[in-house]
C-alpha positions as CSV (number, residue, x, y, z in Angstrom):
1,M,0.0,0.0,0.0
2,R,1.2,3.4,-0.9
3,V,-0.3,6.7,0.4
4,T,-0.1,9.2,-2.4
5,T,0.4,12.9,-2.1
6,L,-3.1,13.4,-3.5
7,T,-4.5,11.3,-0.6
8,E,-2.3,13.1,2.0
9,Y,-3.3,16.6,0.8
10,S,-7.0,15.5,0.6
11,L,-6.9,14.5,4.2
12,I,-5.2,17.8,5.2
13,I,-8.0,19.7,3.3
14,G,-10.7,17.5,4.9
15,I,-9.3,18.2,8.4
16,H,-9.0,21.9,7.6
17,L,-12.7,22.1,6.7
18,A,-13.7,20.0,9.7
19,R,-11.7,22.3,12.0
20,R,-13.7,25.3,10.7
21,G,-17.0,23.8,11.8
22,G,-19.9,26.1,11.1
23,E,-17.8,29.1,10.1
24,G,-19.1,29.0,6.5
25,P,-17.4,28.3,3.2
26,I,-13.7,29.1,2.6
27,S,-12.0,29.5,-0.8
28,A,-9.6,27.0,-2.2
29,R,-6.9,29.7,-2.3
30,E,-7.3,30.4,1.4
31,I,-7.0,26.7,2.2
32,A,-3.9,26.5,0.0
33,A,-2.3,29.5,1.7
34,T,-3.1,28.3,5.2
35,E,-2.0,24.8,4.6
36,Q,0.9,25.7,2.4
37,L,-0.3,23.5,-0.5
38,P,-0.2,24.3,-4.2
39,A,-3.4,26.2,-5.0
40,D,-4.1,24.4,-8.3
41,Y,-3.7,21.1,-6.6
42,V,-6.2,22.1,-3.9
43,E,-8.7,23.1,-6.5
44,Q,-8.4,19.7,-8.2
45,I,-8.8,17.9,-4.8
46,L,-11.8,19.9,-3.8
47,L,-13.4,19.1,-7.1
48,R,-12.9,15.3,-6.5
49,L,-14.2,15.7,-2.9
50,R,-17.3,17.6,-4.2
51,R,-18.0,15.0,-6.8
52,A,-17.9,12.3,-4.1
53,G,-20.4,14.3,-2.0
54,L,-17.9,15.0,0.8
55,V,-17.7,18.8,0.3
56,E,-20.1,21.3,-1.1
57,S,-19.4,24.6,-2.9
58,V,-21.0,28.0,-2.8
59,R,-20.4,30.4,-5.7
60,G,-20.0,34.1,-5.3
61,A,-17.8,36.7,-3.5
62,H,-18.3,35.0,-0.2
63,G,-18.4,31.5,-1.6
64,G,-16.0,28.6,-1.2
65,Y,-16.1,25.1,0.2
66,S,-17.4,23.4,3.3
67,L,-18.0,19.9,4.4
68,A,-21.2,18.4,3.1
69,R,-21.7,16.3,6.2
70,P,-20.6,16.4,9.8
71,P,-16.9,15.3,10.4
72,E,-18.0,12.2,12.3
73,N,-19.8,11.0,9.1
74,I,-16.8,11.3,6.8
75,T,-14.1,8.7,7.1
76,V,-10.5,8.4,6.0
77,C,-11.7,5.7,3.6
78,D,-14.2,8.1,2.1
79,I,-11.5,10.7,1.5
80,M,-8.9,8.2,0.1
81,T,-11.5,6.7,-2.2
82,A,-12.6,10.2,-3.5
83,A,-9.0,11.2,-4.0
84,D,-7.4,8.1,-5.5
85,R,-10.5,5.9,-6.3
86,K,-9.0,3.2,-4.2
87,T,-7.4,2.7,-0.8
88,F,-5.3,-0.4,-1.6
89,E,-4.4,-1.9,-5.0
90,P,-3.2,-5.5,-5.0
91,G,0.0,-5.9,-7.0
92,C,-1.7,-8.3,-9.4
93,A,-4.0,-5.5,-10.5
94,T,-1.1,-3.5,-11.9
95,H,0.5,-6.3,-14.0
96,P,0.2,-6.1,-17.8
97,V,-3.1,-7.5,-19.1
98,G,-1.6,-10.3,-21.1
99,E,0.3,-11.8,-18.2
100,E,-1.1,-15.2,-17.6
101,R,0.0,-15.5,-14.0
102,C,-2.2,-12.6,-12.9
103,H,-5.2,-13.0,-15.2
104,P,-8.4,-12.9,-13.1
105,D,-9.4,-16.4,-14.3
106,A,-6.0,-17.9,-13.4
107,G,-5.7,-19.7,-10.1
108,C,-3.6,-17.8,-7.6
109,S,-3.0,-18.6,-4.0
110,I,-1.7,-15.1,-3.3
111,R,-4.8,-13.2,-4.5
112,P,-6.9,-14.2,-1.4
113,V,-4.2,-12.7,0.9
114,W,-4.4,-9.4,-1.0
115,V,-8.2,-9.4,-1.0
116,A,-8.3,-10.0,2.8
117,L,-5.7,-7.3,3.3
118,Q,-7.7,-4.8,1.3
119,Q,-10.8,-5.6,3.3
120,R,-9.0,-5.1,6.6
121,I,-7.4,-1.9,5.4
122,D,-10.8,-0.5,4.2
123,G,-12.5,-1.6,7.4
124,F,-9.9,0.1,9.5
125,L,-9.9,3.3,7.4
126,S,-13.7,3.3,7.6
127,S,-13.5,3.4,11.4
128,V,-11.5,6.6,11.5
129,S,-13.5,9.8,10.9
130,L,-12.4,13.4,10.3
131,A,-13.8,14.0,13.8
132,T,-11.2,11.5,15.1
133,L,-8.5,13.3,13.3
134,L,-9.4,16.6,15.0
135,E,-7.9,15.1,18.2
136,D,-4.3,15.7,19.1
137,E,-1.8,13.0,18.1
138,A,-2.0,11.1,21.4
139,G,-5.8,11.1,21.3
140,V,-5.9,9.8,17.7
141,Q,-3.4,7.1,18.7
142,D,-5.6,6.0,21.6
143,L,-8.7,5.9,19.4
144,V,-6.9,4.0,16.6
145,Q,-5.4,1.4,19.0
146,A,-8.8,0.9,20.6
147,S,-10.3,0.1,17.1
148,T,-7.6,-2.4,16.1
149,P,-8.0,-6.1,16.9
């Protein structure tokens, strides 16, 4: 599993919007400046998050972006999926199509391991909300440890 810059920045933006609470919409440029992220990249990320129904936008002079739902109802899995369209990609999914060894119809004893791992990763990431990430590091660590088997 590899966490991309796109996913990391998306989580930073999500946390930023969650931290604002009911303060109203904020522009992409303001988010970029505050979080020291590239403005064009922030715009792209917000578009992906809006398409996924995680943020909403308001047009006009006092427009911008805000969360579409409460932070406790948006998970890390939601953000990662909106940003990268996946949370975990098994290695066999990235092999060339013609490769017999990794064809979906070919028998593979490794594939079930990757599928189980993906399910566990998605389950865990679905248990961590933006509200959880508003805690300080020690608080998040305690919540994360409590949710792991």
